[in-house]
C-alpha positions in Angstrom: 120.3 78.6 84.0 117.6 80.2 86.1 118.6 82.5 88.9 117.4 81.7 92.4 117.0 83.8 95.5 117.4 82.4 99.0 115.2 83.9 101.7 115.9 83.2 105.3 113.3 80.8 106.8 112.4 83.3 109.5 111.4 86.0 107.0 107.9 86.0 105.4 107.8 85.2 101.7 107.4 88.3 99.5 103.9 88.8 98.0 105.2 90.0 94.6 107.9 88.8 92.2 110.6 90.6 90.2 109.3 91.9 86.9 105.6 91.4 88.0 103.3 94.0 86.6 101.1 95.8 89.1 98.8 98.8 89.2 101.8 100.9 90.3 104.2 99.6 87.7 106.7 96.9 87.1 108.7 95.5 90.1 112.4 96.0 89.5 113.7 95.0 92.9 112.8 94.2 96.5 114.4 94.3 99.9 113.4 93.4 103.4 113.6 95.3 106.7 113.8 92.6 109.4 112.0 93.1 112.7 114.3 94.5 115.4 116.6 96.4 113.1 117.1 100.2 113.0 115.4 100.5 109.6 112.4 98.4 110.7 112.1 100.6 113.8 112.1 103.8 111.7 110.0 102.6 108.7 108.2 99.4 109.9 109.4 95.9 109.1 108.5 94.0 106.0 109.1 93.9 102.3 109.8 97.0 100.2 109.6 97.1 96.4 111.2 99.2 93.8 108.8 99.9 90.9 109.0 101.6 87.5 105.7 103.1 86.4 106.2 101.9 82.8 109.1 100.7 80.6 109.6 104.1 79.1 110.0 105.9 82.5 113.2 107.0 84.1 111.4 107.3 87.5 111.2 104.7 90.2 109.1 104.5 93.4 109.7 102.7 96.6 106.5 101.1 98.1 105.6 98.9 101.0 103.9 95.6 100.2 100.5 96.8 101.3 100.7 99.9 99.0 100.9 97.7 95.9 97.8 96.4 94.0 98.1 93.5 91.6 96.6 93.7 88.1 93.4 91.8 87.4 93.6 89.0 84.9 91.9 91.2 82.3 94.3 94.1 82.9 97.3 91.8 82.6 96.0 90.2 79.4 95.4 93.6 77.9 98.9 94.9 78.8 100.6 91.8 77.5 98.5 91.8 74.3 99.4 95.4 73.6 103.1 94.7 74.2 102.9 91.8 71.8 101.2 93.9 69.1 103.8 96.6 69.5 106.7 94.2 69.1 105.0 92.5 66.1 104.8 95.9 64.4 108.5 96.5 65.2 109.4 93.1 63.6 107.4 94.0 60.5 109.3 97.3 60.2 112.6 95.6 60.6 111.8 93.0 58.0 110.9 95.7 55.6 114.1 97.5 56.2 116.1 94.3 55.8 114.3 93.6 52.5 115.4 97.1 51.3 119.0 96.5 52.3 119.2 93.1 50.7 117.3 94.0 47.6 114.5 91.6 48.6 116.7 88.6 49.3 116.4 87.3 52.8 116.8 83.9 54.5 113.4 84.3 56.2 
């Protein structure tokens, strides 16, 4: 089952999606300051995003929509390819460990 998020019709649609990779990091969350609220008066109305610079970081940043830059198609391809390569290496290591534990007998 895929999760859905309902956004009130009078709010603009967010420009970025959850888990989207950007120049500033991966989007972990988003929230909206509606026009006419105390938060919007203090910090401007609009979407805010919670980003993590990379998957190994314990830091997060909070940015307005206009502060975020999407990755180019080439940058996105490069990041995803590198992540696939990393996980393929991890799978190979785990398969080798499994072969040692089972004495070379696996169901693979």
